[in-house]
C-alpha positions in Angstrom: 162.2 -113.8 -209.3 166.2 -113.7 -209.7 168.4 -110.7 -209.9 171.9 -109.8 -210.5 173.8 -106.5 -210.1 176.9 -105.8 -211.5 179.1 -102.5 -212.0 182.4 -101.0 -211.4 183.5 -100.9 -207.4 181.7 -97.5 -206.0 179.2 -97.5 -208.5 176.1 -97.8 -205.9 175.6 -101.7 -206.3 175.0 -102.5 -202.7 172.8 -99.4 -202.0 170.6 -100.3 -204.9 170.8 -104.2 -204.1 169.4 -103.2 -200.5 166.7 -101.2 -202.0 165.3 -103.6 -204.5 165.7 -106.2 -202.0 163.2 -104.4 -199.7 160.6 -103.6 -202.4 160.8 -107.2 -203.9 161.3 -109.3 -200.8 164.7 -110.6 -202.0 167.2 -112.3 -200.6 170.3 -110.0 -201.2 173.8 -112.0 -201.4 177.1 -110.4 -202.2 179.5 -112.3 -204.5 182.4 -112.2 -202.1 180.3 -113.4 -199.4 179.1 -116.1 -201.3 182.8 -117.1 -202.5 184.1 -117.3 -199.1 181.1 -119.4 -197.9 181.5 -121.7 -200.5 185.5 -121.7 -200.2 185.9 -120.4 -203.6 188.6 -117.8 -204.7 192.0 -116.8 -202.4 193.2 -113.5 -201.3 195.9 -111.4 -203.2 198.6 -109.6 -201.7 196.5 -106.8 -201.5 194.0 -108.5 -199.5 191.5 -108.6 -202.2 189.7 -112.1 -202.9 190.1 -113.2 -206.2 187.1 -115.3 -207.3 187.6 -118.2 -210.1 184.5 -117.1 -212.5 183.8 -120.4 -213.8 183.7 -122.1 -210.1 181.6 -119.4 -208.9 179.0 -119.5 -212.0 178.6 -123.2 -211.1 177.9 -122.8 -207.7 175.8 -119.7 -207.9 173.7 -121.5 -210.9 173.0 -124.7 -208.3 172.1 -122.4 -205.8 169.8 -120.3 -208.1 168.2 -123.5 -209.3 167.4 -124.4 -205.7 166.3 -120.7 -204.5 164.1 -118.2 -205.5 163.8 -114.5 -204.7 167.5 -113.9 -205.1 169.4 -110.9 -205.8 173.2 -111.5 -206.4 175.3 -108.2 -206.3 178.9 -107.9 -207.2 181.2 -106.5 -209.8 182.4 -109.8 -211.2 178.9 -110.9 -211.9 179.3 -109.5 -215.5 181.8 -111.9 -216.3 179.8 -115.1 -215.2 176.9 -116.7 -216.8 174.3 -116.7 -214.5 170.6 -118.3 -214.1 168.9 -114.8 -213.2 166.1 -113.3 -215.1 167.6 -109.7 -215.6 170.8 -108.6 -214.8 171.6 -104.8 -214.0 174.5 -103.0 -215.1 174.8 -100.2 -213.0 176.7 -97.4 -214.8 178.3 -93.9 -213.3 180.3 -90.9 -214.8 183.8 -91.9 -214.4 184.6 -88.4 -212.7 181.9 -89.0 -210.0 183.4 -92.5 -209.8 186.8 -91.2 -209.4 185.3 -88.9 -206.4 183.3 -91.5 -205.0 186.6 -94.0 -204.5 189.0 -91.1 -203.3 186.6 -90.5 -200.5 186.7 -94.4 -199.8 190.2 -93.8 -199.5 191.0 -96.0 -202.5 194.7 -96.5 -203.5 195.5 -94.3 -206.4 196.3 -97.5 -208.6 193.1 -98.9 -207.8 191.2 -95.6 -208.4 192.6 -95.5 -211.9 191.7 -99.0 -213.0 188.2 -98.7 -211.9 188.0 -95.2 -213.7 189.4 -96.9 -216.8 187.1 -99.8 -216.5 184.4 -97.7 -216.4 185.2 -95.4 -219.2 185.3 -98.3 -221.4 182.0 -99.8 -220.2 183.8 -103.1 -219.1 180.8 -104.3 -217.1 178.1 -103.6 -219.8 180.3 -105.0 -222.6 180.9 -108.3 -220.8 177.0 -108.5 -219.4 176.1 -108.2 -222.8 178.6 -110.9 -223.9 177.1 -113.3 -221.4 173.7 -112.6 -221.0 170.7 -112.2 -223.7 169.9 -108.8 -224.8 166.4 -109.2 -223.2 168.3 -109.7 -219.9 170.3 -107.0 -219.5 169.0 -104.0 -218.2 171.6 -100.6 -218.1 171.1 -98.2 -215.3 173.1 -94.8 -214.8 173.7 -94.2 -211.1 172.5 -90.8 -210.3 173.3 -88.6 -207.5 170.2 -89.7 -205.2 170.1 -93.6 -204.2 166.2 -93.3 -204.5 166.6 -91.7 -208.3 168.7 -94.5 -209.2 166.2 -96.9 -207.6 163.1 -95.1 -209.6 164.9 -95.3 -212.7 165.6 -99.1 -211.8 161.8 -99.8 -211.6 161.1 -98.0 -214.5 163.4 -100.3 -216.6 162.2 -103.3 -214.5 158.7 -103.1 -215.5 159.5 -102.1 -219.3 
């Protein structure tokens, strides 16, 4: 099984990835860690890694062709075209996202950017453009990670 999870920063991708990884025995790989390990991208003035999507896509797909039981997680995965069985787009209420990002001490401009992206369904729209309809699973982030996990299991089994 090869899965990807994408969504706006703060929506719960890492938590859901950990739970799915444990449930299905998948190796969870964060996009940023993969990019750094493969010397992809560079850090900008805010010390954020800017990942070149096409280069990332090529390296990740080469990796995926050689490996099974992988779960990639990260917010730019909706912009790539990865050789995965399913891509889960984790969504969240923009107001809840704003609260989460404030609690993580995100800069106000970054909060605004991410809330805007969630409001216009950026990740969902890009995933639907880059992956076949059968591969895209949209899951709403719930207040409890266990509820989000249970909802994801139901949608994966359909």
